[in-house]
SETIVO-24544 format. One line per field, with one value per residue (C-alpha): x, y, z. Coordinates in pm, 1 decimal, decimal comma. Layout:
# SETIVO-24544
x <- (X | ...) .
y <- (Y | ...) .
z <- (Z | ...) .
//
This chain:
# SETIVO-24544
x <- (-877,7 | -1143,7 | -867,7 | -679,9 | -998,5 | -1062,6 | -705,7 | -735,2 | -1058,8 | -897,1 | -594,5 | -813,2 | -1013,6 | -696,9 | -563,2 | -888,0 | -877,9 | -522,3 | -582,4 | -915,3 | -775,3 | -549,3 | -849,5 | -1017,5 | -704,2 | -720,5 | -1086,9 | -999,2 | -726,5 | -981,7 | -1226,1 | -950,7 | -858,6 | -1218,7 | -1232,3 | -926,5 | -662,1 | -403,8 | -474,8 | -258,3 | 36,7 | 364,4 | 390,1 | 42,9 | 85,1 | 426,7 | 280,2 | -6,0 | 233,9 | 450,2 | 145,5 | 72,6 | 426,6 | 394,4 | 46,5 | 184,2 | 461,0 | 215,8 | -42,6 | 208,7 | 255,8 | -116,0 | -176,8 | 7,0 | -232,7 | -542,1 | -411,8 | -379,0 | -751,3 | -702,9 | -863,7 | -633,5 | -370,6 | -527,6 | -211,0 | -46,1 | -96,5 | 61,9 | 342,4 | 420,2 | 407,7 | 605,7 | 874,7 | 917,0 | 927,2 | 1184,0 | 1398,4 | 1398,6 | 1466,5 | 1769,8 | 1925,0 | 2153,5 | 2342,1 | 2370,0 | 2172,4 | 2206,5 | 2130,3 | 1818,9 | 1693,2 | 1762,6 | 1582,5 | 1278,1 | 1261,9 | 1319,8 | 1031,5 | 789,2 | 915,9 | 875,9 | 507,9 | 474,1 | 617,9 | 365,9 | 85,1 | 229,4 | 227,5 | -122,5 | -295,3 | -81,2 | -24,2 | -296,7 | -552,6 | -688,3 | -933,0 | -703,0 | -930,8 | -986,7 | -624,2 | -458,4 | -709,6 | -628,5 | -257,3 | -307,4 | -473,2 | -204,2 | 81,3 | -84,3 | -117,8 | 246,6 | 366,8 | 153,9 | 263,4 | 637,8 | 663,4 | 399,1 | 181,8 | 460,2 | 618,4 | 991,5 | 1212,9 | 1498,8 | 1713,9 | 1695,0 | 1746,5 | 2023,3 | 2221,8 | 2554,7 | 2603,6 | 2438,3 | 2207,9 | 1904,2 | 1978,1 | 2033,5 | 1706,4 | 1495,5 | 1652,6 | 1580,4 | 1234,7 | 1351,4 | 1663,5 | 1659,6 | 1818,3 | 1779,7 | 1652,3 | 1286,6 | 1290,8 | 1285,1 | 1389,6 | 1026,2 | 965,5 | 1265,0 | 1150,7 | 799,3 | 936,1 | 1151,4 | 856,6 | 624,6 | 880,0 | 985,6 | 624,8 | 528,9 | 819,5 | 738,0 | 372,0 | 430,7 | 772,6 | 828,6 | 697,1 | 576,9 | 365,9 | 203,3 | 138,7 | -8,2 | -240,8 | -358,3 | -408,5 | -613,0 | -822,8 | -868,8 | -732,6 | -869,9 | -680,5 | -370,5 | -382,4 | -430,0 | -135,3 | 100,7 | 130,7 | 259,9 | -22,4 | 94,2 | 429,8 | 275,8 | 12,2 | 260,4 | 509,0 | 234,0 | 188,7 | 565,2 | 589,7 | 299,8 | 481,3 | 807,3 | 634,0 | 453,5 | 776,2 | 950,8 | 655,9 | 658,0 | 1024,0 | 968,1 | 655,4 | 841,5 | 1124,0 | 870,6 | 693,9 | 1021,9 | 851,9 | 803,7 | 446,8 | 184,7 | -52,8 | 180,7 | 22,4 | -335,3 | -578,5 | -327,1 | -498,6 | -824,4 | -657,3 | -426,9 | -714,2 | -912,5 | -620,9 | -567,1 | -933,0 | -955,8 | -652,5 | -832,1 | -707,3 | -1022,5 | -1099,5 | -1161,8 | -797,7 | -601,7 | -673,5 | -504,0 | -161,3 | 89,9 | 57,6 | -313,5 | -237,5 | -15,5 | -305,2 | -537,9 | -295,4 | -267,2 | -644,7 | -689,8 | -428,1 | -589,0 | -935,7 | -809,1 | -636,3 | -952,0 | -1159,5 | -903,1 | -911,0 | -1290,6 | -1256,5 | -1388,7 | -1267,1 | -1086,1 | -1388,7 | -1602,1 | -1318,0 | -1334,1 | -1701,1 | -1616,4 | -1340,3 | -1576,9 | -1844,7 | -1594,0 | -1471,5 | -1824,8 | -1909,9 | -1600,0 | -1648,2 | -2014,5 | -1926,7 | -1644,0 | -1872,9 | -2139,0 | -1887,4 | -1746,3 | -2091,1 | -2156,1 | -1833,5 | -1951,6 | -1747,5 | -1984,5 | -1708,3 | -1663,2) .
y <- (3898,0 | 3713,2 | 3580,9 | 3448,0 | 3282,1 | 3125,9 | 3003,8 | 2847,8 | 2675,2 | 2531,1 | 2418,8 | 2242,8 | 2083,8 | 1960,2 | 1825,8 | 1639,6 | 1496,6 | 1368,1 | 1230,8 | 1071,3 | 737,3 | 711,6 | 783,6 | 489,1 | 279,3 | 368,5 | 262,0 | -70,1 | -123,5 | -67,4 | -311,0 | -569,2 | -543,6 | -626,4 | -916,0 | -1103,9 | -1063,7 | -1175,5 | -882,5 | -616,6 | -846,4 | -740,5 | -1062,7 | -1031,3 | -664,6 | -729,1 | -1016,6 | -791,5 | -520,8 | -776,7 | -914,3 | -580,2 | -472,7 | -577,5 | -427,5 | -100,5 | -90,1 | -155,6 | 88,0 | 374,1 | 325,4 | 294,2 | 612,2 | 816,2 | 689,3 | 752,0 | 1094,1 | 1184,5 | 1122,8 | 799,6 | 569,2 | 265,9 | 52,2 | -290,4 | -434,0 | -435,7 | -811,4 | -925,2 | -669,2 | -823,2 | -1176,0 | -1103,2 | -908,4 | -1195,6 | -1459,8 | -1266,3 | -1213,7 | -1588,4 | -1669,6 | -1438,5 | -1578,1 | -1786,6 | -1461,7 | -1360,2 | -1200,3 | -833,4 | -890,4 | -1083,4 | -795,3 | -545,2 | -767,6 | -789,7 | -413,8 | -351,8 | -584,4 | -389,7 | -55,3 | -173,3 | -247,5 | 81,9 | 272,2 | 108,5 | 207,0 | 557,4 | 590,4 | 455,4 | 630,5 | 942,3 | 1035,2 | 849,9 | 901,6 | 548,6 | 466,5 | 365,1 | 92,8 | -77,3 | -47,0 | -170,0 | -455,3 | -554,6 | -526,3 | -754,0 | -1021,0 | -985,8 | -1015,9 | -1312,7 | -1488,2 | -1422,3 | -1565,5 | -1877,8 | -1934,0 | -1875,8 | -2089,5 | -2345,1 | -2266,9 | -2394,3 | -2256,3 | -2184,1 | -2206,4 | -1979,3 | -2262,3 | -2438,7 | -2133,0 | -2000,0 | -2319,6 | -2326,7 | -1949,4 | -1898,1 | -1640,4 | -1856,8 | -1870,4 | -1493,3 | -1437,6 | -1652,6 | -1482,6 | -1135,5 | -1102,8 | -1250,8 | -1037,3 | -842,8 | -499,5 | -409,5 | -699,1 | -755,9 | -488,2 | -678,8 | -557,1 | -513,6 | -277,8 | -69,5 | -68,3 | 37,8 | 319,1 | 442,0 | 432,7 | 617,9 | 886,7 | 933,7 | 931,9 | 1190,8 | 1412,0 | 1380,5 | 1471,1 | 1763,0 | 1907,9 | 1869,0 | 2037,8 | 1700,6 | 1655,0 | 1993,4 | 1927,0 | 1585,7 | 1745,2 | 1999,7 | 1730,6 | 1524,0 | 1804,7 | 2024,0 | 1885,4 | 2180,7 | 2425,2 | 2207,2 | 2222,0 | 2600,4 | 2654,9 | 2462,3 | 2136,2 | 1860,7 | 1624,0 | 1319,0 | 1324,2 | 1387,5 | 1114,6 | 878,4 | 918,8 | 826,0 | 492,3 | 437,3 | 490,8 | 250,1 | -11,5 | 45,3 | -15,7 | -322,6 | -471,1 | -420,4 | -585,1 | -864,8 | -945,8 | -952,9 | -1170,9 | -1413,6 | -1425,1 | -1489,2 | -1772,7 | -1914,4 | -1966,0 | -1764,0 | -1804,5 | -1622,4 | -1604,7 | -1412,2 | -1074,6 | -1190,5 | -958,4 | -682,9 | -448,2 | -442,1 | -439,3 | -154,3 | 59,8 | -14,7 | 95,9 | 408,4 | 512,6 | 427,2 | 648,9 | 949,7 | 962,0 | 1040,4 | 855,4 | 1191,4 | 1278,6 | 1564,2 | 1488,4 | 1268,5 | 1190,9 | 908,2 | 906,3 | 847,8 | 558,6 | 405,4 | 439,9 | 269,0 | -21,0 | -59,2 | -47,7 | -329,9 | -537,0 | -485,0 | -564,3 | -890,0 | -979,3 | -923,0 | -1129,2 | -1408,5 | -1404,7 | -1430,8 | -1739,6 | -1574,7 | -1761,0 | -1602,6 | -1588,9 | -1414,5 | -1166,3 | -1076,2 | -994,7 | -762,4 | -591,1 | -546,3 | -396,9 | -157,5 | -47,2 | 14,6 | 213,7 | 432,5 | 494,8 | 583,5 | 838,2 | 976,5 | 1014,6 | 1187,6 | 1435,7 | 1498,4 | 1579,3 | 1820,8 | 1994,6 | 2018,5 | 1730,8 | 1483,8 | 1270,3 | 1068,9) .
z <- (1438,4 | 1229,5 | 1007,3 | 1311,0 | 1439,1 | 1099,1 | 1082,3 | 1429,4 | 1330,2 | 1020,1 | 1222,0 | 1477,9 | 1198,3 | 1032,0 | 1362,3 | 1426,7 | 1072,9 | 1116,5 | 1464,7 | 1375,3 | 1259,5 | 1564,1 | 1784,1 | 1611,6 | 1672,0 | 2041,4 | 2048,0 | 1882,5 | 2144,2 | 2421,0 | 2259,4 | 2216,4 | 2583,4 | 2672,2 | 2426,2 | 2549,0 | 2820,4 | 2563,8 | 2333,3 | 2501,6 | 2568,6 | 2408,9 | 2210,4 | 2060,7 | 1967,8 | 1809,9 | 1609,2 | 1498,7 | 1384,1 | 1205,7 | 1023,3 | 854,9 | 763,1 | 399,2 | 371,1 | 506,4 | 245,7 | -37,0 | 102,1 | 102,7 | -270,7 | -343,8 | -141,4 | -406,4 | -673,2 | -460,5 | -357,7 | -727,7 | -775,8 | -972,4 | -714,1 | -697,9 | -866,3 | -914,9 | -1069,2 | -724,4 | -652,6 | -978,2 | -950,9 | -612,8 | -750,3 | -1069,0 | -880,7 | -636,8 | -909,4 | -1111,7 | -803,3 | -734,3 | -1100,1 | -1102,8 | -784,2 | -1004,5 | -1076,7 | -711,8 | -431,2 | -531,4 | -902,6 | -796,1 | -582,9 | -861,4 | -1113,3 | -887,3 | -838,8 | -1210,6 | -1297,1 | -1080,7 | -1205,8 | -1565,5 | -1507,6 | -1323,0 | -1620,4 | -1853,2 | -1615,6 | -1599,6 | -1977,1 | -2026,4 | -1735,5 | -1709,4 | -2072,9 | -2263,5 | -1984,9 | -1990,7 | -1709,4 | -1418,4 | -1281,0 | -1616,5 | -1726,4 | -1405,8 | -1380,7 | -1739,2 | -1664,8 | -1365,4 | -1581,1 | -1847,8 | -1599,5 | -1431,5 | -1766,7 | -1853,8 | -1523,1 | -1546,0 | -1907,3 | -1859,0 | -1546,7 | -1652,1 | -1350,6 | -1123,8 | -810,0 | -800,8 | -493,9 | -381,9 | -247,0 | -585,6 | -805,2 | -579,4 | -622,9 | -440,6 | -442,8 | -104,6 | -260,9 | -193,7 | 178,8 | 192,1 | 8,3 | 241,3 | 544,7 | 405,3 | 562,8 | 892,5 | 925,5 | 1253,0 | 1266,8 | 1634,7 | 1842,6 | 1754,3 | 1483,1 | 1157,0 | 813,5 | 694,6 | 989,1 | 883,0 | 520,7 | 621,6 | 839,2 | 550,2 | 310,5 | 550,3 | 638,7 | 277,4 | 156,1 | 417,2 | 314,8 | -55,7 | -5,9 | 230,4 | 144,4 | -229,3 | -541,7 | -666,7 | -352,9 | -396,5 | -764,1 | -683,8 | -430,0 | -687,0 | -952,3 | -708,8 | -565,7 | -874,7 | -1205,0 | -1404,8 | -1187,0 | -1208,6 | -1587,9 | -1587,4 | -1352,0 | -1577,1 | -1381,6 | -1609,5 | -1527,0 | -1728,6 | -1550,9 | -1207,2 | -1237,4 | -1400,5 | -1116,8 | -868,5 | -1048,4 | -1061,7 | -685,2 | -633,6 | -840,8 | -650,4 | -318,2 | -456,7 | -591,9 | -255,7 | -82,8 | -340,1 | -281,0 | 94,4 | 77,3 | -148,7 | 104,0 | 380,3 | 198,2 | 56,4 | -278,4 | -595,0 | -721,9 | -926,3 | -628,8 | -396,3 | -329,9 | -375,6 | -196,9 | -129,0 | -373,4 | -177,8 | 163,4 | 60,1 | -70,4 | 245,6 | 463,8 | 253,0 | 270,6 | 641,7 | 691,8 | 547,2 | 187,9 | -8,9 | -330,6 | -495,5 | -434,2 | -285,0 | 81,1 | 339,1 | 481,5 | 502,7 | 880,8 | 833,8 | 597,1 | 865,7 | 1109,1 | 861,6 | 826,2 | 1203,9 | 1239,6 | 986,6 | 1165,9 | 1505,4 | 1370,3 | 1219,3 | 1542,6 | 1748,4 | 1506,0 | 1522,7 | 1903,9 | 1881,2 | 1661,8 | 1343,2 | 1034,2 | 738,8 | 509,4 | 770,4 | 828,9 | 460,8 | 503,8 | 792,5 | 591,1 | 299,1 | 523,4 | 681,5 | 337,5 | 212,0 | 524,2 | 498,2 | 125,9 | 181,5 | 449,2 | 237,3 | -61,8 | 146,5 | 285,1 | -62,7 | -200,8 | 84,5 | -13,3 | -373,8 | -512,3 | -677,4 | -825,6 | -504,0) .
//
């Protein structure tokens, strides 16, 4: 009987933890309804969801890195930009080759991150930040600091038109391709974390790396795969944001690293690793989108919104660190 009671307590605790971010989303919805009568209209909510589709895709990838206990992948913005630029550059060879080239570019950077952080155990923050600067420099040097355009690079093949319509393609009425991609990433990410051996190993690496090593987990491969998945998500997001903006440029993706980490931490994935869920990450993304929408309806400018996001991130990290210390984990 005590065991059953303990199990029930843990189950309720876990349910509360998973539902917490969606409770916060519900609170934000209530606040938004009070702020403006336009907030709960179908058009406004659909626009809000559409505005965070790319962030959601990127955040799913970053969540794997954070879940592994390696904080964040700061090369995400330049992976997005480089993948988009390479896709546009390769449109001369056709639409499909361009998409494959963009994805391959991101995966190539992800494999380098995997080798350096996973096998050589380089500090993930320092390495991915350095990789971001390196990739940025390469892009600005190769393309002489210039933007490139799909309709020009695609020539008469029609690939440029297909590329610019990629983001806007509707699958079922108002359901756009980015919504479908995000749904696939969330569902697949949830399955990987909860139903596969890799997910269990990643949880052990994030929560107790010493135990993971003693139980035979191949940590370099496990951590490395987390960075590869992060790069895959970033490259998909980069191709879509380039399609949206109709221009390949080194600045595409700027700010997505911070926003993705904020969404991940808001969603309950702890910076110490081993805790959280993909559904929580989705909730964190929605919460950021709703907050931005409310601030916009209130007339708050972009720079002030960054201050609010920064304050929210600091508050969440502070609470997370405090809880981690109470649980005996001082590495928060």
